C-alpha positions, 0 to 999 in steps of 0.5 A, spaced: 500 500 500 505 505 501 508 503 494 502 504 491 500 511 494 508 513 493 507 512 486 500 516 485 504 521 489 510 521 485 506 521 478 502 527 481 508 531 483 511 530 476 504 531 472 504 538 476 510 541 473 506 546 468 510 546 462 506 551 458 507 556 464 514 555 464 516 555 457 512 561 455 515 565 461 522 563 459 521 565 452 519 572 454 512 571 452 509 572 459 504 568 462 500 563 457 494 564 462 493 571 460 491 569 453 486 566 449 483 561 453 487 562 459 489 554 459 496 552 460 496 547 454 499 547 447 493 549 444 493 555 448 500 556 447 500 556 440 495 562 440 501 566 442 503 565 434 510 561 437 509 554 434 516 552 437 513 554 444 507 550 443 511 544 440 515 544 446 509 545 451 506 539 448 512 535 448 513 537 456 506 535 458 506 528 454 513 527 457 511 528 464 506 523 463 510 518 460 516 519 465 511 517 471 509 511 468 516 509 466 520 511 472 515 507 477 514 501 472 522 500 473 521 499 480 514 497 481 511 494 475 504 494 478 504 501 481 506 504 474 498 505 472 497 509 478 503 513 477 500 515 470 493 516 473 497 521 478 501 525 473 494 526 469 491 528 475 497 533 477 496 536 470 489 537 471 490 540 478 497 542 479 499 544 486 503 549 484 498 553 480 493 553 486 490 546 483 488 550 476 491 546 471 490 544 463 485 539 460 490 534 460 490 531 453 498 531 452 499 528 458 494 523 457 497 521 450 504 521 454 501 516 459 498 512 453 505 512 450 508 509 456 502 504 458 499 502 451 503 504 445 498 501 440 493 505 443 497 512 442 497 510 435 489 510 435 489 516 439 494 520 434 491 517 428 484 519 430 486 526 432 490 528 426 484 525 422 479 530 426 483 536 426 485 536 419 477 535 417 475 540 422 481 544 425 478 543 432 483 541 436 478 540 442 473 536 438 479 532 435 481 530 442 474 528 445 473 523 439 480 520 440 479 520 447 473 516 446 476 511 441 482 509 446 478 505 451 474 502 446 481 500 442 484 498 448 478 493 450 478 491 443 486 489 443 484 485 450 488 490 455 483 491 460 487 494 465 489 499 460 482 500 458 479 501 465 484 506 466 483 510 460 476 510 461 477 514 467 482 519 464 477 519 458 471 521 462 476 526 466 478 529 459 470 530 457 469 533 463 475 538 463 472 540 456 465 542 458 466 549 456 469 547 449 463 542 448 458 548 449 462 552 444 462 547 439 455 546 439 454 554 439 459 554 433 464 559 437 470 554 438 476 557 436 480 553 430 487 551 430 492 556 429 487 562 431 490 567 435 486 569 442 
């Protein structure tokens, strides 16, 4: 039990590192929370007009999810999924930002890469297809997040399917405002400045 709790806490602290805030401040752009949607993730960083910073944010947010799983899995494979859950929750509710974090899509993807790489391929393919067709990052993420647990269950990886069912539900909850804007036709498209 202490090992499982430790894995969850370790993942949470790693996931709480706010990549987007740190990267934009270091680049002299200011606080990313003051532009666009106010979100700390890569899509909002892209609204600064700095594609490189958005890419770095995406990589940083994905990496913290993957690292949590890989590091804990090296010492206690049974606790790796909990570390991934912790990293995801840390991104959504980071202690360093008064529990006001991002929507978790990149961290979700990082955990998925480390836990079930075929699921990450499904996520990426679905996200790219929807994003290219609609130019809505949020819609692409929502559809991909719904597809992942189904794909994992189809592959027979039930532990991962259960974890990603929970993570996908949290992604949907964190995107409530996006869903509302999509339905009203007011959602920002990829590449638009906030």
